[in-house]
C-alpha positions as a printed NumPy array, in Angstrom:
array([[  0.   ,   0.   ,   0.   ],
       [  1.17 ,   3.51 ,  -0.853],
       [ -0.328,   6.928,  -0.126],
       [ -1.281,   9.339,  -2.919],
       [  0.357,  12.778,  -2.643],
       [ -2.776,  14.327,  -4.152],
       [ -5.736,  12.886,  -2.27 ],
       [ -3.962,  11.235,   0.673],
       [ -5.711,   7.877,   0.25 ],
       [ -3.774,   4.641,   0.635],
       [ -4.032,   2.373,  -2.382],
       [ -2.259,  -0.677,  -3.764],
       [  0.979,   0.237,  -5.519],
       [ -0.392,  -0.967,  -8.88 ],
       [ -3.124,   1.702,  -8.838],
       [ -0.637,   4.571,  -8.494],
       [  2.086,   6.168, -10.621],
       [  5.485,   6.721,  -9.036],
       [  7.432,   9.959,  -9.464],
       [ 11.1  ,  10.004,  -8.486],
       [ 13.706,  12.745,  -8.168],
       [ 16.781,  12.123, -10.298],
       [ 19.77 ,  14.401, -10.771],
       [ 17.92 ,  15.812, -13.785],
       [ 14.746,  16.669, -11.846],
       [ 11.419,  14.929, -11.334],
       [ 10.625,  12.007, -13.583],
       [  7.544,   9.815, -13.848],
       [  8.445,   6.18 , -13.189],
       [  5.419,   4.052, -14.126],
       [  7.47 ,   0.826, -13.962],
       [  8.817,   1.724, -10.466],
       [ 12.34 ,   0.788, -11.463],
       [ 14.328,   3.988, -10.894],
       [ 16.467,   4.445,  -7.789],
       [ 15.671,   7.154,  -5.295],
       [ 12.933,   8.468,  -3.096],
       [  9.553,   8.262,  -4.749],
       [  6.192,   9.976,  -4.574],
       [  2.999,   8.231,  -5.609],
       [ -0.117,   9.738,  -7.177],
       [ -3.382,   8.177,  -8.311],
       [ -3.853,   7.616, -12.015],
       [ -6.182,  10.581, -12.479],
       [ -5.647,  14.222, -13.386],
       [ -7.417,  15.532, -10.271],
       [ -4.899,  13.914,  -7.922],
       [ -1.969,  15.146, -10.026],
       [ -3.305,  18.723,  -9.815],
       [ -3.936,  18.392,  -6.067],
       [ -0.381,  17.146,  -5.52 ],
       [  0.969,  20.16 ,  -7.42 ],
       [ -1.295,  22.691,  -5.646],
       [ -0.784,  21.247,  -2.157],
       [  2.989,  20.931,  -2.567],
       [  2.757,  17.14 ,  -2.207],
       [  5.83 ,  16.388,  -4.323],
       [  8.146,  18.693,  -2.349],
       [  6.762,  17.574,   1.002],
       [  7.147,  13.861,   0.297],
       [ 10.548,  14.2  ,  -1.381],
       [ 11.743,  16.489,   1.423],
       [ 13.276,  18.933,  -1.05 ],
       [ 12.191,  22.065,  -2.9  ],
       [ 10.611,  21.492,  -6.301],
       [ 10.759,  24.219,  -8.953],
       [  7.844,  25.302, -11.124],
       [  9.659,  23.959, -14.21 ],
       [ 10.02 ,  20.544, -12.558],
       [  6.33 ,  20.545, -11.636],
       [  5.304,  21.503, -15.18 ],
       [  7.494,  18.768, -16.627],
       [  6.219,  16.011, -14.343],
       [  2.621,  17.186, -14.807],
       [  3.033,  16.732, -18.585],
       [  4.635,  13.29 , -18.124],
       [  1.849,  12.123, -15.815],
       [ -0.869,  13.462, -18.1  ],
       [  0.601,  11.459, -20.974],
       [  0.737,   8.298, -18.842],
       [ -2.806,   8.736, -17.524],
       [ -4.465,   9.754, -20.79 ],
       [ -2.39 ,   7.482, -22.996]])
């Protein structure tokens, strides 16, 4: 079970998308294979937006997250969610 950074609900890992911080910034990790501390969000646009608005990525990663990083990961997650 993992907790969504957007809605705060605990769900099975398979129902969430992982986002990890790499040296190049935030990166969506749908296969959950990248090293590093991860943040999980539900596979819906509402939770992604809530995580961005409520600073869920920075809080969970315990590091500041720039607007450019948030815009980039938002686009990656939208592509994963919408196909």
